[in-house]
N, C-alpha and C positions, 0 to 999 in steps of 0.2 A: 401515467400514474404509477407510483411504486418504483420508478427508474430515475436515476440521476439525470438532470438536464444537461445535455451535451452542448458543446459549442460556447459555453460560458467562459469569458475571459477570467483567468486567474489573477489574483492580486500580485502586484510586483514583488512584494516581500516573499510570497510563496514561491514565485518563479526563481528568485535569488536563492532561496533555501534549496530548491530542487537542483539548481545548477551547482551549488556547493556540494550537495550530496552526490551528484554525478561525478564531480571532480574527485571526491574522496573515494568513490567506487573505482575509478580508473587507476588510482594510485593507492593500493591497499595500505601501505605503511605510512602514508602521509599523515593520517589521523594520529597514529601513535607518536610519530616524531613531533607533530604540533603540540600534542598534550604534554610530551616530555619537555618541550621548549618552554611551555607555560610555567611548569614547575621550576625549571632552571632560571628563568627570568625573575620569578618571584623570589627565589633564593638569592640571586644577585642583588636584587633591590634591598633585601634585608641585610646582606653583607655590606653594601655601601652605607646603609644606615648605621651599621655597627662601626664601620671605619670612621664615619663622621662623628659618632659618639666618642670614639677614642680621641680624635683630634681636638674635641671641644671640652674634654673633661679634666685636664690636668692642672696641678699647681695651686688650686684654690683661687686662681685669678678670676676677676670679674669678667664675665663673657657677655658680649652684646646679644640681645634677643634675636633669635633666628627662627626660620620656619621649622627647623628640626627640633622643636621644643620637646617632642615625645622622647627623643634620645636623651635629652638632659634629664627628663623625669626618671628614665630607667637608670641612668648613671647615678643620680642622687639617691634613688631607692637602694641600689646595690651598695653604695657607699655607707648608707645608714644601717643596712641590714647585715652586711658581711662583717667578718672579724677584723677588718682593718688591713688585710693584705692587699696590696695594689699590684697591678701588672701593667706597667708601661703607661706613662703619662696619666697616672691617676685613676685608671679604670680598674676596678677590683677584678681579681681572677674569677670569682664566682659569677660576675656579670658576663665575662667572656664565655664561660661554660654554658651559662643559661642562654645567651644569644645563639650559641652554636646549636644547642639542642632545639631551640625555637625555630631556627632556620631549617633544620632537617624536617621537623614535624610540619611546618608550614609548607615546605616544598612538596612533601608527600600528600598533604591535604589538597593542595592545588592540582597536583598531578592526577589524583583520584577523581576530583571533580571534572577536570577536563576530559579524562577518559570516559567517564559516564555520559557526558554530553555527546561525545563522539559516538558512543555506543547507541545512544538514543536516536541520533540522526541516521545512523546506518540501519538500525532496526526498523525505523519508520519507512525508510526507502525500501527495505526488504518487503515489508507488509504492503506497501503501495504497489510494488512490482508484482507481487503475488496476485493482488486484485486485478492488475492489468492483464494477467493471463486469461481471465474470464471476461474481459471487457467486450470482446467481439464474438462470443460463443452463442449468444441468444439474441433474437429479434434482428433488426437491421439498423445498427447504430448510425451508419452513414446516411440513410434516408431520414432518420429523425433529425440529424443535424441540418440536413438540407431543407426539410420542411420547416424547421424552426427559423432558418435564415430567410425563407421565402414567405413567411406568414403575413407580412405586411403587403404583399403583392399578389395575393391569391385571387383577387377579383379582377385583375387585368387580363386582357386577351393574350393568347400565346404569341401573337405577332407584334405585340406592343414593344417599342424600343426600350422602354423602361424595364419591362418584364425580362426581355432578352439580356439586357445589361445586368440585371439582378441575378439571373441564373449563372452568368459568367462569374460574378463576384462570389456567389455561394459555392460554386464548384472549386474556385481557387481557395476558398476557406477550408474545404474538405481536404485539399492537398496539404494544407498547413497544419492540420490536426494530427499530432504525433500518435495519439492513441488509436486513431482509425487505421493506422498502417500496421498494427500488430495483428496479423491475420493468422488464425490457427489453420492447420492442414485439414482437420476434421471438426465440424461444428454442427449445431442443431439447425433444422429448417427454420425459416423466418417466423413461423406461427407456433412452433412448439414452445410450451410454457408461456404463451402469450394469449392465445385464443381458446384455450381449454377452460371449462367452467371453473375449475379450481383456482385459476389465476385471475379470472375476470370478476368473480364474486368475492365480496368481503362480508365480514360479520355485521357491518352496519347497513348493508343493502336490504331492500324490502324482502319479506319472507317469500321463499319459493324460487330464489335465484339459483341456488345449488341443487343438485340432484339429491334425493332422499333415498337412502338404502343403496344396495349394490345391484348393478345391472344383471338381470336374470332372476333375481329374487322375487318372491310374490309381493313383497311390500315396496318394490322399487317404484318411485315416482320421479319422472324427469323434471328438471328445473326449467326455468324460463329460457336459459341459453340453449340447452339441449333441445327443447321443443322448437325453437326457432331454426336451429340447424336442420332438424328433421323436416320441418315445414318447407324450408328452402330446397332441400334435396327432393322432396315430393314435387314441388313446382317445376324444378328443372328436368325431372325425369318424366313428367306427364306429357303424353302425346296428344290427348284430346284437347282441342283448342279451347272449348268452353270451360272445361275443368281446369286447364292450365291458367286461363285468365282469372278464374275465381281464386285459385291458390295464390297467384301473384298479388291479387288485391289483398288477400289475407296476410301475405308476407309484408306488404307495405303498411298495413294497419297494426300489425303485432310485432314486427321485428326491425324494420328499417325506417320507421317514421322519425321525424326530426327530434321530437321531445319525448320519445318513448323511454329513453334511458336516463333522463335528467336527474332522477332521484338516486341513481347508482353512483358510487364513488369513482368507478373507472368507466365513465360514460364514453369517453373518447375512444378507448380501446374497444368497447362494446360496439360502437357504431362502425369502427374500422373492420372488426371481425365479421360483422353482419354484411357489410359491403363487400368484403373480400370473398366471403363464402357465396354470395349471390353472383359475383362476377366470374371468378376463376376457381373458387373453392379454397377453403383454408387448408394449409399443408401441414397436417399433423399425422402422426402414426396411428392415432385413434380414429382418423377420418379417411386416410388413404392407405392403400397397399402397394401402389406403384408410383414412380415418378411421372409427373405430367410432361407433355411435349413442350410446354413453354418454360419460362424461367421463374414461375410464380413461387417456387419452393425455396429459392436461395436468394441472397442479397443481389441486387442489381446495381451496377455502377451508375452513379448520377452524372449526367453530361449536360452541358449548356445547350441552349436552343441554337439551331443553325441560323446564321445571319449572313452567310456568304464569306465570312472570314475563315482562315485556316486555323483550326484548333485540333489538338490531339484528342482523339476519341479514347476515353477511358474504358478498357474492356472489363467484362464481368470476371470476377475472380473465383467464382464457385459454380459447380455443376451438381445436380441432384444425383445421388447414387443410392443403391439399396443394399443393405447388409442382411444376411440371414439371421443375425443375432440381435441387432438393434433396430432394424427397419430402415426408414428413409433418413438420410443425412446429407449434408452439403460437403463436397469434396473440393479442396483447393486445386486449381488448374495446374499448379506446378508440383503437386505431390505425385510424382511419377516414379515408375520403376526404372532406376538408372542402371541396374545390373543387366538388363536384357540386351542382347546383341541385335544389331540391325542397322540399317541405313535410315537414320532419322535426321531430318533437316532442322528440327526444333524440339524443344522439350515437350511441347503440347502434343507432338505426334507419338510419344512413347505411351505405353499402356499405363493406366492409373494404378496406384498402389492398392493392393489388397492384403488380407492377412496371410495369404500364401506366398506373395511375392516380395513383401517388404517387412523386415524384422521389427520395425518400429510401429507398424500399423496398429497392432493390438493395444500397445501402451497409449498411443495417441487417442485411439477410440475410447478407451477407458477414462482418459483424462477429460474428454468432452462430456461423458456421462449422459448420453442421449436418452436413455430410458428415465433418468432422474432418480434412480434408486441408489446410486453411488456404491455399487457392489464390487467394482474393479479395484485392484490394488493402487493404481495410479490416482484414482479419484479419492480414495480414503487417505492416501499419503498427502495429497494436496490439501484436503480439508484439515488434516491434523497439523500440517505445516502452517496454515493460516492461523490456527489457534495458538500454536507455539510462538509464532511471530508476534501476535498480540500480547502474549504473556511476557515475551522479551521486552516489548515496549513498556509494559507496566513495571517490570523489574527495573529497567533503566531509569524510569521516572521516579520510582521510589528510592532508588539509590542516590539520585541527584538530591532529592529532599533530605535524605540522611547526611549526605555530604555537606549540604548547607547547614544542617543542624550541628554537624560536627565542628564546622567553622565557628558557629555561635558559641558552642561549648568551649572551644579552644580559646576564644577571646573573653568569655564572661563567666565561666564556671570554675571557681577556685578549688572546691573540694569534691569534685565529681569524677575522681580517677576511675573507680570501679564501674560507674555507670557509663562513662565514655568508652572504656575498654570493652564492656559488654555490647554496646551499640556497634562498635567497629567489628566485633566478632560476629554479631548477628548479620550485619550487612555482607560480610565476607561469605558466610554460610548461604545466604540468599543468592548471591551471585553464582556460587558454585552449584547450587541446586538447579538453578535455571539453565546453566550451561549443560549439566548432565541430562536434564530433561530434554533439551533440544537435540542432544546426541542420541539419547535413547528413543525419542519420539520420531526420529527420522528427518528432521528439518535439513540437516546437512546432506543426508542421502537424497532427499528430493531435489535439492538444488543441483547436485551432481548428475542425477538421473535425468532431470529435465533438460539440462544442457546437452547430455549425450544423445537423447532421443530426438531432439530438434523437431518438435511438433508444430513449428510455425514457419512462416515465410522468413526471408533473410532478416528483415528489420525486427520481426518478432523474436527470432532467435538471439539477436543482440540484446533484447530486453531480458531474455531468460539467462544469458550469460552474466548479467549484472547481479542476478540473485546470489550466485556463489560468492562473488566479490563482496557484496553487502554483508552476507553472513560471516565471511572470514574477518572482515573489519569489526563487526559487532562483537563476535566471540572473542577476538584477540583483545579488544579494548576491555571487555568484561573480565577476562582472566587477569590482565595486568592490573585492573582496578581492584580485583579481589586480592591480589598480592599486596597492593598498596594499603588496602584496609587492614590486612593481617599485620603488616608492619606497624601501622598506626595503633593497632591494638596492643602490640608489644611495647611500643613507646609509651603508651598511656599507663601500662602496668609498671614499667621501669622508672619513668621520669615524671609521671603525672602531667600536669598542665603547665608547661614551661613558659607559656606566654604571660600568665597572670600569677602563677604560684611561685613567688620568689623564695629563696632560702630563708630559713628562720633566723632572726637576729640573735646575736650573742652580746652579752654585756662587754663593754669596751671602755676602758678608762684611759684617755690619752695622756694623762699625767704620769 
């Protein structure tokens, strides 16, 4: 509850979109070149139409009906509205000038629209990748995917061939999940922000789920979750057999019964946390002061059931560590001090990184935000960057809307020169303000800093490297689109609407 369902297959269209976005990220200027080509092709099409209009306009001879009827309409309109001067094969000079200006304006309008679409794709990819940095910071995503895959086989015995084959298939599915391979060097324990009462209880739960007041105050009243945690602790620490039996019966009646939490929104998590606390104890800084001897505090690698076949064992990727500033946390097994000298046969034999031995440790620890207060510079910059990326997406979407509106005005608004110019100027100012906000807010700085600190494993650092490329593409497209809108504003002021606003007619007497 409250977390996205992992392991769900994405639609094919979304997969194609992500592949296209990844391609644009790998080649930063490909987007700009493609958008420029759209404008050039659009201009070439108009140029060809103009040439066909010239070929078909001369001499007053009857011309057979052709699909290029719109070119005939333009030529006839120009012939009737202009002062009678012709320029080559019967096409008036004013028509040639009008079509030239219309070609320029149309090409810049198409270029601006293409750049805004590319900017939206790059900004969406940037925001998605920023969210991916926190995908494996909390809980145990791999176990959730595995449990979801094995849901239909929970009732089978562990030695059943169908059950064993299902575990193999689900483990192979874990290896195919790209998001599960983005592992941070420092992350929260598996129960932090999962089993504490503030995350287990919601506003629609029965009264008394959350604690009332602050612990230590006279009016403090523990909630249902806290009472169960304390009751389980009492039962586990009790040495008297009779009293221990009584407490365990009370735990079963009040905390771990099957239907005790059915009226609560997060009943699945409540049952899990009560089971976990009764078996090994929930691993939260509010409940523990030291790391346990087992692996109950950090994510455990899921492996298939043994059936005699040779399968590679997936090792655990995290170990529990204790920091004097943030308490317990999970430390990636490859996050080691590489500068220390000595004879080490493998990376795992090197000492783990600490704030004193690794210069990036503090920044990576602040990015993980283990206490949940977001007081570190890295965490604040990350949150600000996610907001700015969302604003970037909104700006690009709004710019596309105004680009389409500009095309409508270009084709249908005859006397809206000032309004069209004002709209182009406003969109230009909006793009420039968003660009300046991203620079001042530190979005670019975060992408560079995150890549330099390298707070993830090898595959996770590849994800972080795409952040800077996505930002560079989005910002470059935004700036070029702003330049195009500024030119369109100038064209609107100087020329008006050249696609529909033909020159005024003068009296002409052929006699």
